[in-house]
Every structure is written in structure tokens, then in C-alpha cells.
ROVO-612933 format. One record per residue: residue number from 1; residue in one letter; z, y, x of N, C-alpha, C, O in turn. Coordinates in nm, 4 decimals. Layout:
// residues N
{k = NUM | r = A | n.c3 = Z | n.c2 = Y | n.c1 = X | ca.c3 = Z | ca.c2 = Y | ca.c1 = X | c.c3 = Z | c.c2 = Y | c.c1 = X | o.c3 = Z | o.c2 = Y | o.c1 = X}
...
// end
This chain:
// residues 76
{k = 1 | r = M | n.c3 = 10.2505 | n.c2 = 10.6891 | n.c1 = 9.5523 | ca.c3 = 10.2198 | ca.c2 = 10.8266 | ca.c1 = 9.4439 | c.c3 = 10.1117 | c.c2 = 10.8807 | c.c1 = 9.5708 | o.c3 = 10.1315 | o.c2 = 10.8780 | o.c1 = 9.6922}
{k = 2 | r = T | n.c3 = 10.0437 | n.c2 = 10.9085 | n.c1 = 9.5279 | ca.c3 = 9.9234 | ca.c2 = 11.0332 | ca.c1 = 9.6434 | c.c3 = 9.9607 | c.c2 = 11.1230 | c.c1 = 9.6594 | o.c3 = 9.9111 | o.c2 = 11.1530 | o.c1 = 9.7680}
{k = 3 | r = Q | n.c3 = 10.0400 | n.c2 = 11.2286 | n.c1 = 9.6189 | ca.c3 = 10.0909 | ca.c2 = 11.3030 | ca.c1 = 9.6359 | c.c3 = 10.1227 | c.c2 = 11.3334 | c.c1 = 9.7582 | o.c3 = 10.0535 | o.c2 = 11.3956 | o.c1 = 9.8388}
{k = 4 | r = S | n.c3 = 10.2687 | n.c2 = 11.2728 | n.c1 = 9.7788 | ca.c3 = 10.2483 | ca.c2 = 11.1914 | ca.c1 = 9.9277 | c.c3 = 10.1939 | c.c2 = 11.1435 | c.c1 = 10.0290 | o.c3 = 10.2345 | o.c2 = 11.1524 | o.c1 = 10.1449}
{k = 5 | r = I | n.c3 = 10.0709 | n.c2 = 11.0743 | n.c1 = 9.9787 | ca.c3 = 10.0326 | ca.c2 = 11.0435 | ca.c1 = 10.1023 | c.c3 = 9.9574 | c.c2 = 11.1279 | c.c1 = 10.1920 | o.c3 = 9.9366 | o.c2 = 11.1230 | o.c1 = 10.3132}
{k = 6 | r = L | n.c3 = 9.9125 | n.c2 = 11.2284 | n.c1 = 10.0744 | ca.c3 = 9.8537 | ca.c2 = 11.4402 | ca.c1 = 10.0870 | c.c3 = 9.9260 | c.c2 = 11.4569 | c.c1 = 10.2153 | o.c3 = 9.8820 | o.c2 = 11.4821 | o.c1 = 10.3274}
{k = 7 | r = N | n.c3 = 10.1127 | n.c2 = 11.4263 | n.c1 = 10.1506 | ca.c3 = 10.1624 | ca.c2 = 11.5142 | ca.c1 = 10.2217 | c.c3 = 10.1950 | c.c2 = 11.4538 | c.c1 = 10.3757 | o.c3 = 10.2831 | o.c2 = 11.5140 | o.c1 = 10.4371}
{k = 8 | r = R | n.c3 = 10.1693 | n.c2 = 11.4082 | n.c1 = 10.4024 | ca.c3 = 10.2260 | ca.c2 = 11.2631 | ca.c1 = 10.5117 | c.c3 = 10.0858 | c.c2 = 11.3471 | c.c1 = 10.5803 | o.c3 = 10.0988 | o.c2 = 11.4558 | o.c1 = 10.6366}
{k = 9 | r = V | n.c3 = 9.9840 | n.c2 = 11.2940 | n.c1 = 10.5688 | ca.c3 = 9.8817 | ca.c2 = 11.4005 | ca.c1 = 10.6301 | c.c3 = 9.8637 | c.c2 = 11.4850 | c.c1 = 10.6687 | o.c3 = 9.7906 | o.c2 = 11.5047 | o.c1 = 10.7658}
{k = 10 | r = F | n.c3 = 9.9722 | n.c2 = 11.6310 | n.c1 = 10.5570 | ca.c3 = 9.9226 | ca.c2 = 11.6991 | ca.c1 = 10.6154 | c.c3 = 10.0557 | c.c2 = 11.7287 | c.c1 = 10.7100 | o.c3 = 10.0451 | o.c2 = 11.7867 | o.c1 = 10.8180}
{k = 11 | r = V | n.c3 = 10.1788 | n.c2 = 11.6834 | n.c1 = 10.6582 | ca.c3 = 10.2754 | ca.c2 = 11.6516 | ca.c1 = 10.8352 | c.c3 = 10.2289 | c.c2 = 11.6225 | c.c1 = 10.9450 | o.c3 = 10.2657 | o.c2 = 11.6735 | o.c1 = 11.0508}
{k = 12 | r = G | n.c3 = 10.1286 | n.c2 = 11.5232 | n.c1 = 10.9308 | ca.c3 = 10.1751 | ca.c2 = 11.4356 | ca.c1 = 11.0311 | c.c3 = 10.0375 | c.c2 = 11.5414 | c.c1 = 11.1241 | o.c3 = 9.9549 | o.c2 = 11.6195 | o.c1 = 11.0768}
{k = 13 | r = K | n.c3 = 10.0581 | n.c2 = 11.5067 | n.c1 = 11.2424 | ca.c3 = 9.8711 | ca.c2 = 11.4624 | ca.c1 = 11.3669 | c.c3 = 9.7787 | c.c2 = 11.3826 | c.c1 = 11.3097 | o.c3 = 9.7895 | o.c2 = 11.2647 | o.c1 = 11.2760}
{k = 14 | r = L | n.c3 = 9.6617 | n.c2 = 11.4764 | n.c1 = 11.2990 | ca.c3 = 9.4913 | ca.c2 = 11.4546 | ca.c1 = 11.2965 | c.c3 = 9.4330 | c.c2 = 11.4376 | c.c1 = 11.4540 | o.c3 = 9.4396 | o.c2 = 11.5126 | o.c1 = 11.5514}
{k = 15 | r = P | n.c3 = 9.3664 | n.c2 = 11.2898 | n.c1 = 11.4316 | ca.c3 = 9.3661 | ca.c2 = 11.1980 | ca.c1 = 11.3149 | c.c3 = 9.4983 | c.c2 = 11.1084 | c.c1 = 11.2876 | o.c3 = 9.5869 | o.c2 = 11.1310 | o.c1 = 11.3699}
{k = 16 | r = M | n.c3 = 9.5325 | n.c2 = 11.0048 | n.c1 = 11.1827 | ca.c3 = 9.5862 | ca.c2 = 10.9455 | ca.c1 = 11.1987 | c.c3 = 9.5128 | c.c2 = 10.7947 | c.c1 = 11.0734 | o.c3 = 9.4484 | o.c2 = 10.8193 | o.c1 = 10.9714}
{k = 17 | r = Q | n.c3 = 9.5421 | n.c2 = 10.6770 | n.c1 = 11.1145 | ca.c3 = 9.5307 | ca.c2 = 10.5929 | ca.c1 = 11.1024 | c.c3 = 9.6161 | c.c2 = 10.5223 | c.c1 = 10.9841 | o.c3 = 9.7381 | o.c2 = 10.5305 | o.c1 = 10.9979}
{k = 18 | r = F | n.c3 = 9.5802 | n.c2 = 10.4713 | n.c1 = 10.8986 | ca.c3 = 9.6635 | ca.c2 = 10.3707 | ca.c1 = 10.8551 | c.c3 = 9.5820 | c.c2 = 10.2553 | c.c1 = 10.7811 | o.c3 = 9.4683 | o.c2 = 10.2691 | o.c1 = 10.7360}
{k = 19 | r = T | n.c3 = 9.6922 | n.c2 = 10.0887 | n.c1 = 10.7738 | ca.c3 = 9.6299 | ca.c2 = 10.0524 | ca.c1 = 10.7496 | c.c3 = 9.7388 | c.c2 = 9.9331 | c.c1 = 10.6129 | o.c3 = 9.7205 | o.c2 = 9.8120 | o.c1 = 10.6002}
{k = 20 | r = R | n.c3 = 9.7905 | n.c2 = 9.9750 | n.c1 = 10.5730 | ca.c3 = 9.8467 | ca.c2 = 9.9109 | ca.c1 = 10.4436 | c.c3 = 9.7406 | c.c2 = 9.9568 | c.c1 = 10.2828 | o.c3 = 9.7066 | o.c2 = 10.0687 | o.c1 = 10.2445}
{k = 21 | r = Q | n.c3 = 9.7079 | n.c2 = 9.7976 | n.c1 = 10.2098 | ca.c3 = 9.6340 | ca.c2 = 9.8728 | ca.c1 = 10.1421 | c.c3 = 9.6668 | c.c2 = 9.9550 | c.c1 = 10.0404 | o.c3 = 9.5850 | o.c2 = 10.0435 | o.c1 = 10.0154}
{k = 22 | r = T | n.c3 = 9.7567 | n.c2 = 9.9498 | n.c1 = 9.9805 | ca.c3 = 9.8151 | ca.c2 = 10.1140 | ca.c1 = 9.8961 | c.c3 = 9.8121 | c.c2 = 10.2283 | c.c1 = 9.9721 | o.c3 = 9.7936 | o.c2 = 10.3224 | o.c1 = 9.8949}
{k = 23 | r = D | n.c3 = 9.8215 | n.c2 = 10.2677 | n.c1 = 10.0897 | ca.c3 = 9.7835 | ca.c2 = 10.3483 | ca.c1 = 10.1175 | c.c3 = 9.6241 | c.c2 = 10.4104 | c.c1 = 10.1546 | o.c3 = 9.5805 | o.c2 = 10.5203 | o.c1 = 10.1888}
{k = 24 | r = I | n.c3 = 9.5624 | n.c2 = 10.2691 | n.c1 = 10.1263 | ca.c3 = 9.3622 | ca.c2 = 10.3499 | ca.c1 = 10.1745 | c.c3 = 9.3165 | c.c2 = 10.3440 | c.c1 = 10.0489 | o.c3 = 9.2114 | o.c2 = 10.4080 | o.c1 = 10.0465}
{k = 25 | r = G | n.c3 = 9.3473 | n.c2 = 10.2895 | n.c1 = 9.9174 | ca.c3 = 9.3190 | ca.c2 = 10.2659 | ca.c1 = 9.8161 | c.c3 = 9.3893 | c.c2 = 10.4367 | c.c1 = 9.7534 | o.c3 = 9.3445 | o.c2 = 10.4781 | o.c1 = 9.6465}
{k = 26 | r = Q | n.c3 = 9.4775 | n.c2 = 10.5071 | n.c1 = 9.8155 | ca.c3 = 9.5391 | ca.c2 = 10.6290 | ca.c1 = 9.7549 | c.c3 = 9.4326 | c.c2 = 10.7236 | c.c1 = 9.8616 | o.c3 = 9.4153 | o.c2 = 10.8401 | o.c1 = 9.8259}
{k = 27 | r = L | n.c3 = 9.3656 | n.c2 = 10.6804 | n.c1 = 9.9826 | ca.c3 = 9.3434 | ca.c2 = 10.7408 | ca.c1 = 10.0821 | c.c3 = 9.1178 | c.c2 = 10.7294 | c.c1 = 10.0141 | o.c3 = 9.0305 | o.c2 = 10.7908 | o.c1 = 10.0755}
{k = 28 | r = R | n.c3 = 9.0940 | n.c2 = 10.6602 | n.c1 = 9.9162 | ca.c3 = 9.0115 | ca.c2 = 10.6367 | ca.c1 = 9.9105 | c.c3 = 8.9597 | c.c2 = 10.7441 | c.c1 = 9.7442 | o.c3 = 8.8565 | o.c2 = 10.8083 | o.c1 = 9.7248}
{k = 29 | r = N | n.c3 = 9.1083 | n.c2 = 10.7191 | n.c1 = 9.6319 | ca.c3 = 9.0719 | ca.c2 = 10.8235 | ca.c1 = 9.5970 | c.c3 = 9.0821 | c.c2 = 10.9940 | c.c1 = 9.6339 | o.c3 = 8.9949 | o.c2 = 11.0731 | o.c1 = 9.5980}
{k = 30 | r = L | n.c3 = 9.1962 | n.c2 = 11.0312 | n.c1 = 9.7064 | ca.c3 = 9.1622 | ca.c2 = 11.1790 | ca.c1 = 9.7594 | c.c3 = 9.0522 | c.c2 = 11.1949 | c.c1 = 9.8157 | o.c3 = 8.9992 | o.c2 = 11.3027 | o.c1 = 9.7889}
{k = 31 | r = C | n.c3 = 8.9694 | n.c2 = 11.0965 | n.c1 = 9.9176 | ca.c3 = 8.8639 | ca.c2 = 11.1046 | ca.c1 = 9.9581 | c.c3 = 8.7505 | c.c2 = 11.1279 | c.c1 = 9.8450 | o.c3 = 8.6760 | o.c2 = 11.2238 | o.c1 = 9.8651}
{k = 32 | r = S | n.c3 = 8.7377 | n.c2 = 11.0821 | n.c1 = 9.7755 | ca.c3 = 8.6713 | ca.c2 = 11.0635 | ca.c1 = 9.6311 | c.c3 = 8.6933 | c.c2 = 11.2396 | c.c1 = 9.5564 | o.c3 = 8.6183 | o.c2 = 11.3228 | o.c1 = 9.5054}
{k = 33 | r = A | n.c3 = 8.8137 | n.c2 = 11.2313 | n.c1 = 9.5821 | ca.c3 = 8.8328 | ca.c2 = 11.3662 | ca.c1 = 9.5134 | c.c3 = 8.7157 | c.c2 = 11.5126 | c.c1 = 9.5634 | o.c3 = 8.6237 | o.c2 = 11.5802 | o.c1 = 9.5174}
{k = 34 | r = G | n.c3 = 8.8204 | n.c2 = 11.4926 | n.c1 = 9.7184 | ca.c3 = 8.7167 | ca.c2 = 11.5658 | ca.c1 = 9.7996 | c.c3 = 8.8507 | c.c2 = 11.6861 | c.c1 = 9.9230 | o.c3 = 8.8536 | o.c2 = 11.7780 | o.c1 = 10.0048}
{k = 35 | r = Y | n.c3 = 8.9457 | n.c2 = 11.5753 | n.c1 = 9.8369 | ca.c3 = 9.0688 | ca.c2 = 11.6872 | ca.c1 = 9.9191 | c.c3 = 9.0978 | c.c2 = 11.5887 | c.c1 = 10.1321 | o.c3 = 9.2079 | o.c2 = 11.5903 | o.c1 = 10.1871}
{k = 36 | r = L | n.c3 = 8.9823 | n.c2 = 11.5287 | n.c1 = 10.1915 | ca.c3 = 9.0079 | ca.c2 = 11.4904 | ca.c1 = 10.2788 | c.c3 = 8.9032 | c.c2 = 11.4411 | c.c1 = 10.3077 | o.c3 = 8.8213 | o.c2 = 11.4368 | o.c1 = 10.2159}
{k = 37 | r = T | n.c3 = 8.8585 | n.c2 = 11.3811 | n.c1 = 10.4508 | ca.c3 = 8.7370 | ca.c2 = 11.3809 | ca.c1 = 10.5273 | c.c3 = 8.7904 | c.c2 = 11.1989 | c.c1 = 10.6293 | o.c3 = 8.7835 | o.c2 = 11.2031 | o.c1 = 10.7522}
{k = 38 | r = V | n.c3 = 8.8291 | n.c2 = 11.0857 | n.c1 = 10.5725 | ca.c3 = 8.8034 | ca.c2 = 10.9589 | ca.c1 = 10.6098 | c.c3 = 8.7252 | c.c2 = 10.8810 | c.c1 = 10.6685 | o.c3 = 8.6450 | o.c2 = 10.9419 | o.c1 = 10.7392}
{k = 39 | r = T | n.c3 = 8.7167 | n.c2 = 10.7958 | n.c1 = 10.6691 | ca.c3 = 8.6537 | ca.c2 = 10.7065 | ca.c1 = 10.8140 | c.c3 = 8.6952 | c.c2 = 10.5817 | c.c1 = 10.7514 | o.c3 = 8.8094 | o.c2 = 10.5366 | o.c1 = 10.7611}
{k = 40 | r = F | n.c3 = 8.6107 | n.c2 = 10.5330 | n.c1 = 10.6940 | ca.c3 = 8.6720 | ca.c2 = 10.3148 | ca.c1 = 10.6198 | c.c3 = 8.6552 | c.c2 = 10.2837 | c.c1 = 10.6858 | o.c3 = 8.5430 | o.c2 = 10.3256 | o.c1 = 10.7145}
{k = 41 | r = A | n.c3 = 8.7093 | n.c2 = 10.1847 | n.c1 = 10.8026 | ca.c3 = 8.6290 | ca.c2 = 10.0539 | ca.c1 = 10.8393 | c.c3 = 8.6008 | c.c2 = 9.9732 | c.c1 = 10.8127 | o.c3 = 8.6984 | o.c2 = 9.8982 | o.c1 = 10.8137}
{k = 42 | r = S | n.c3 = 8.4505 | n.c2 = 9.8857 | n.c1 = 10.7591 | ca.c3 = 8.4211 | ca.c2 = 9.7996 | ca.c1 = 10.7652 | c.c3 = 8.4779 | c.c2 = 9.6487 | c.c1 = 10.7588 | o.c3 = 8.5291 | o.c2 = 9.5913 | o.c1 = 10.8549}
{k = 43 | r = F | n.c3 = 8.4579 | n.c2 = 9.5848 | n.c1 = 10.6090 | ca.c3 = 8.5611 | ca.c2 = 9.4586 | ca.c1 = 10.6345 | c.c3 = 8.4838 | c.c2 = 9.3802 | c.c1 = 10.7073 | o.c3 = 8.3633 | o.c2 = 9.3582 | o.c1 = 10.7196}
{k = 44 | r = K | n.c3 = 8.6183 | n.c2 = 9.3307 | n.c1 = 10.7681 | ca.c3 = 8.5924 | ca.c2 = 9.1984 | ca.c1 = 10.8543 | c.c3 = 8.6384 | c.c2 = 9.0991 | c.c1 = 10.8070 | o.c3 = 8.7580 | o.c2 = 9.1170 | o.c1 = 10.7840}
{k = 45 | r = L | n.c3 = 8.5981 | n.c2 = 8.9811 | n.c1 = 10.7743 | ca.c3 = 8.7544 | ca.c2 = 8.8328 | ca.c1 = 10.8799 | c.c3 = 8.7714 | c.c2 = 8.8106 | c.c1 = 10.9517 | o.c3 = 8.7204 | o.c2 = 8.7820 | o.c1 = 11.0601}
{k = 46 | r = G | n.c3 = 8.9135 | n.c2 = 8.8246 | n.c1 = 10.8721 | ca.c3 = 9.0388 | ca.c2 = 8.7810 | ca.c1 = 10.9748 | c.c3 = 9.0592 | c.c2 = 8.9272 | c.c1 = 11.0677 | o.c3 = 9.1316 | o.c2 = 8.9335 | o.c1 = 11.1671}
{k = 47 | r = Q | n.c3 = 8.9897 | n.c2 = 9.0264 | n.c1 = 11.0197 | ca.c3 = 9.0645 | ca.c2 = 9.1640 | ca.c1 = 11.0758 | c.c3 = 9.1525 | c.c2 = 9.2414 | c.c1 = 11.0136 | o.c3 = 9.1710 | o.c2 = 9.1627 | o.c1 = 10.9208}
{k = 48 | r = P | n.c3 = 9.2386 | n.c2 = 9.3517 | n.c1 = 10.9820 | ca.c3 = 9.3016 | ca.c2 = 9.4064 | ca.c1 = 10.9067 | c.c3 = 9.2397 | c.c2 = 9.5458 | c.c1 = 10.8935 | o.c3 = 9.1855 | o.c2 = 9.6171 | o.c1 = 10.9780}
{k = 49 | r = A | n.c3 = 9.2796 | n.c2 = 9.5764 | n.c1 = 10.6742 | ca.c3 = 9.1832 | ca.c2 = 9.7046 | ca.c1 = 10.6668 | c.c3 = 9.1631 | c.c2 = 9.8501 | c.c1 = 10.7372 | o.c3 = 9.2489 | o.c2 = 9.9304 | o.c1 = 10.7004}
{k = 50 | r = S | n.c3 = 9.1194 | n.c2 = 9.8740 | n.c1 = 10.7803 | ca.c3 = 9.2277 | ca.c2 = 10.0669 | ca.c1 = 10.8095 | c.c3 = 9.1436 | c.c2 = 10.1520 | c.c1 = 10.7552 | o.c3 = 9.0342 | o.c2 = 10.1237 | o.c1 = 10.7064}
{k = 51 | r = A | n.c3 = 9.2164 | n.c2 = 10.3066 | n.c1 = 10.7666 | ca.c3 = 9.1402 | ca.c2 = 10.4279 | ca.c1 = 10.7341 | c.c3 = 9.1791 | c.c2 = 10.5168 | c.c1 = 10.8525 | o.c3 = 9.2985 | o.c2 = 10.5429 | o.c1 = 10.8670}
{k = 52 | r = I | n.c3 = 9.1165 | n.c2 = 10.5506 | n.c1 = 10.9122 | ca.c3 = 9.1518 | ca.c2 = 10.7267 | ca.c1 = 10.9162 | c.c3 = 9.1521 | c.c2 = 10.8681 | c.c1 = 10.9373 | o.c3 = 9.0633 | o.c2 = 10.8902 | o.c1 = 11.0197}
{k = 53 | r = V | n.c3 = 9.2117 | n.c2 = 10.9821 | n.c1 = 10.9014 | ca.c3 = 9.1707 | ca.c2 = 11.0500 | ca.c1 = 10.8123 | c.c3 = 9.1820 | c.c2 = 11.1617 | c.c1 = 10.9226 | o.c3 = 9.2691 | o.c2 = 11.2100 | o.c1 = 10.9949}
{k = 54 | r = T | n.c3 = 9.0491 | n.c2 = 11.1768 | n.c1 = 10.8974 | ca.c3 = 9.0279 | ca.c2 = 11.3045 | ca.c1 = 11.0238 | c.c3 = 9.0136 | c.c2 = 11.4627 | c.c1 = 11.0137 | o.c3 = 8.9843 | o.c2 = 11.5501 | o.c1 = 11.0953}
{k = 55 | r = D | n.c3 = 9.0466 | n.c2 = 11.4621 | n.c1 = 10.8796 | ca.c3 = 9.0542 | ca.c2 = 11.5785 | ca.c1 = 10.8500 | c.c3 = 9.0938 | c.c2 = 11.6605 | c.c1 = 10.7108 | o.c3 = 9.0203 | o.c2 = 11.6220 | o.c1 = 10.6198}
{k = 56 | r = I | n.c3 = 9.1637 | n.c2 = 11.7358 | n.c1 = 10.6786 | ca.c3 = 9.1650 | ca.c2 = 11.7793 | ca.c1 = 10.5336 | c.c3 = 9.0829 | c.c2 = 11.8992 | c.c1 = 10.5623 | o.c3 = 9.0477 | o.c2 = 11.9753 | o.c1 = 10.6525}
{k = 57 | r = T | n.c3 = 9.0698 | n.c2 = 11.8692 | n.c1 = 10.4114 | ca.c3 = 8.8858 | ca.c2 = 11.9260 | ca.c1 = 10.3354 | c.c3 = 8.9517 | c.c2 = 12.1136 | c.c1 = 10.3442 | o.c3 = 9.0599 | o.c2 = 12.1470 | o.c1 = 10.3925}
{k = 58 | r = P | n.c3 = 8.8294 | n.c2 = 12.2227 | n.c1 = 10.2716 | ca.c3 = 8.8950 | ca.c2 = 12.3382 | ca.c1 = 10.2183 | c.c3 = 9.0024 | c.c2 = 12.3353 | c.c1 = 10.1232 | o.c3 = 9.1173 | o.c2 = 12.3765 | o.c1 = 10.1394}
{k = 59 | r = L | n.c3 = 8.9283 | n.c2 = 12.2579 | n.c1 = 9.9771 | ca.c3 = 8.9503 | ca.c2 = 12.1616 | ca.c1 = 9.8305 | c.c3 = 9.0908 | c.c2 = 12.0896 | c.c1 = 9.9032 | o.c3 = 9.1639 | o.c2 = 12.0710 | o.c1 = 9.8059}
{k = 60 | r = G | n.c3 = 9.1391 | n.c2 = 12.0571 | n.c1 = 9.9840 | ca.c3 = 9.2354 | ca.c2 = 11.9705 | ca.c1 = 9.9750 | c.c3 = 9.3564 | c.c2 = 12.0868 | c.c1 = 10.0708 | o.c3 = 9.4760 | o.c2 = 12.0578 | o.c1 = 10.0681}
{k = 61 | r = R | n.c3 = 9.3215 | n.c2 = 12.1800 | n.c1 = 10.1289 | ca.c3 = 9.4076 | ca.c2 = 12.2710 | ca.c1 = 10.1420 | c.c3 = 9.5076 | c.c2 = 12.3580 | c.c1 = 10.0446 | o.c3 = 9.6285 | o.c2 = 12.3802 | o.c1 = 10.0501}
{k = 62 | r = A | n.c3 = 9.4152 | n.c2 = 12.3935 | n.c1 = 9.9630 | ca.c3 = 9.4204 | ca.c2 = 12.4378 | ca.c1 = 9.8652 | c.c3 = 9.5016 | c.c2 = 12.3581 | c.c1 = 9.7068 | o.c3 = 9.5339 | o.c2 = 12.3840 | o.c1 = 9.5909}
{k = 63 | r = V | n.c3 = 9.5010 | n.c2 = 12.2934 | n.c1 = 9.7678 | ca.c3 = 9.5885 | ca.c2 = 12.1319 | ca.c1 = 9.6788 | c.c3 = 9.6841 | c.c2 = 12.1451 | c.c1 = 9.7263 | o.c3 = 9.7809 | o.c2 = 12.1631 | o.c1 = 9.6525}
{k = 64 | r = I | n.c3 = 9.7075 | n.c2 = 12.1419 | n.c1 = 9.9024 | ca.c3 = 9.8376 | ca.c2 = 12.1555 | ca.c1 = 9.9500 | c.c3 = 9.9314 | c.c2 = 12.3275 | c.c1 = 9.9366 | o.c3 = 10.0481 | o.c2 = 12.3312 | o.c1 = 9.9755}
{k = 65 | r = R | n.c3 = 9.8801 | n.c2 = 12.4261 | n.c1 = 9.8930 | ca.c3 = 9.8744 | ca.c2 = 12.5394 | ca.c1 = 9.9228 | c.c3 = 9.9885 | c.c2 = 12.5736 | c.c1 = 9.7491 | o.c3 = 10.0902 | o.c2 = 12.6392 | o.c1 = 9.7263}
{k = 66 | r = Y | n.c3 = 9.9048 | n.c2 = 12.4946 | n.c1 = 9.6733 | ca.c3 = 9.9305 | ca.c2 = 12.4589 | ca.c1 = 9.5262 | c.c3 = 10.0643 | c.c2 = 12.3703 | c.c1 = 9.4837 | o.c3 = 10.1753 | o.c2 = 12.3979 | o.c1 = 9.4382}
{k = 67 | r = F | n.c3 = 10.0249 | n.c2 = 12.3020 | n.c1 = 9.5057 | ca.c3 = 10.2238 | ca.c2 = 12.1936 | ca.c1 = 9.5243 | c.c3 = 10.2904 | c.c2 = 12.2093 | c.c1 = 9.6717 | o.c3 = 10.3300 | o.c2 = 12.1067 | o.c1 = 9.7270}
{k = 68 | r = G | n.c3 = 10.3068 | n.c2 = 12.3625 | n.c1 = 9.7514 | ca.c3 = 10.3720 | ca.c2 = 12.3996 | ca.c1 = 9.8099 | c.c3 = 10.4519 | c.c2 = 12.3193 | c.c1 = 9.8716 | o.c3 = 10.5697 | o.c2 = 12.2959 | o.c1 = 9.8448}
{k = 69 | r = F | n.c3 = 10.3440 | n.c2 = 12.2480 | n.c1 = 10.0107 | ca.c3 = 10.4583 | ca.c2 = 12.1662 | ca.c1 = 10.0854 | c.c3 = 10.4436 | c.c2 = 12.2534 | c.c1 = 10.1961 | o.c3 = 10.3671 | o.c2 = 12.3434 | o.c1 = 10.2308}
{k = 70 | r = Q | n.c3 = 10.5570 | n.c2 = 12.1874 | n.c1 = 10.2449 | ca.c3 = 10.5917 | ca.c2 = 12.2508 | ca.c1 = 10.4175 | c.c3 = 10.5864 | c.c2 = 12.2430 | c.c1 = 10.4848 | o.c3 = 10.5701 | o.c2 = 12.1243 | o.c1 = 10.4566}
{k = 71 | r = R | n.c3 = 10.5774 | n.c2 = 12.2470 | n.c1 = 10.6407 | ca.c3 = 10.5217 | ca.c2 = 12.1319 | ca.c1 = 10.7580 | c.c3 = 10.6974 | c.c2 = 12.1958 | c.c1 = 10.8226 | o.c3 = 10.7606 | o.c2 = 12.3007 | o.c1 = 10.8343}
{k = 72 | r = R | n.c3 = 10.7128 | n.c2 = 12.0191 | n.c1 = 10.8540 | ca.c3 = 10.8674 | ca.c2 = 12.0110 | ca.c1 = 10.9048 | c.c3 = 10.8358 | c.c2 = 12.0958 | c.c1 = 11.0320 | o.c3 = 10.7357 | o.c2 = 12.0843 | o.c1 = 11.1028}
{k = 73 | r = T | n.c3 = 10.9573 | n.c2 = 12.1979 | n.c1 = 11.0508 | ca.c3 = 10.9512 | ca.c2 = 12.3031 | ca.c1 = 11.2186 | c.c3 = 11.0604 | c.c2 = 12.1377 | c.c1 = 11.2675 | o.c3 = 11.1408 | o.c2 = 12.0598 | o.c1 = 11.2164}
{k = 74 | r = R | n.c3 = 10.9955 | n.c2 = 12.1613 | n.c1 = 11.3865 | ca.c3 = 11.0858 | ca.c2 = 12.1074 | ca.c1 = 11.4692 | c.c3 = 11.2397 | c.c2 = 12.1815 | c.c1 = 11.5903 | o.c3 = 11.1925 | o.c2 = 12.2631 | o.c1 = 11.6695}
{k = 75 | r = P | n.c3 = 11.3638 | n.c2 = 12.1664 | n.c1 = 11.6043 | ca.c3 = 11.3520 | ca.c2 = 12.2912 | ca.c1 = 11.6934 | c.c3 = 11.3476 | c.c2 = 12.3140 | c.c1 = 11.7582 | o.c3 = 11.2556 | o.c2 = 12.2350 | o.c1 = 11.7794}
{k = 76 | r = V | n.c3 = 11.3655 | n.c2 = 12.3951 | n.c1 = 11.9123 | ca.c3 = 11.2743 | ca.c2 = 12.3990 | ca.c1 = 12.0250 | c.c3 = 11.3398 | c.c2 = 12.3663 | c.c1 = 12.1247 | o.c3 = 11.2858 | o.c2 = 12.3613 | o.c1 = 12.2352}
// end
């Protein structure tokens, strides 16, 4: 689900790398929608595909607020 990967990016630390094909497909959708800034590695024979999320765009932050995502707080 694209919403869950957006939440993972929001609560994680950027830059964040992804190698699963399912995740990469969802990141392509989020990047195309203008929610994330993502660098996709060029396909090379024998190497796994990857994507690196470098930023959440202002539009992406608005969507995150709309869905009400919460950052996880760690006890100090």
C-alpha cells in the first residue's frame, strides 16, 4: 500500500534506501505524484534495483498532515 510506504519514509531517517521491487514501484508512484524526491538507480545486469528517498516535498508533507501520520517518539 502506497500510504504505508509514505508513512515509513515519514517516520524514518532520510536519506532512505529501498531495494524491494514492490517498494520501488510504490516510490515511483509517490514521486510521480510529487510527494517525494527519489533517486532511482539505473538498471544494470546482475545488480539489484534500488531507490533512495532524499526528501519529502511540501505537497507530500500536506498529504502526511491530511492522513494524520504521527512520528514515533522514543523514550529518553
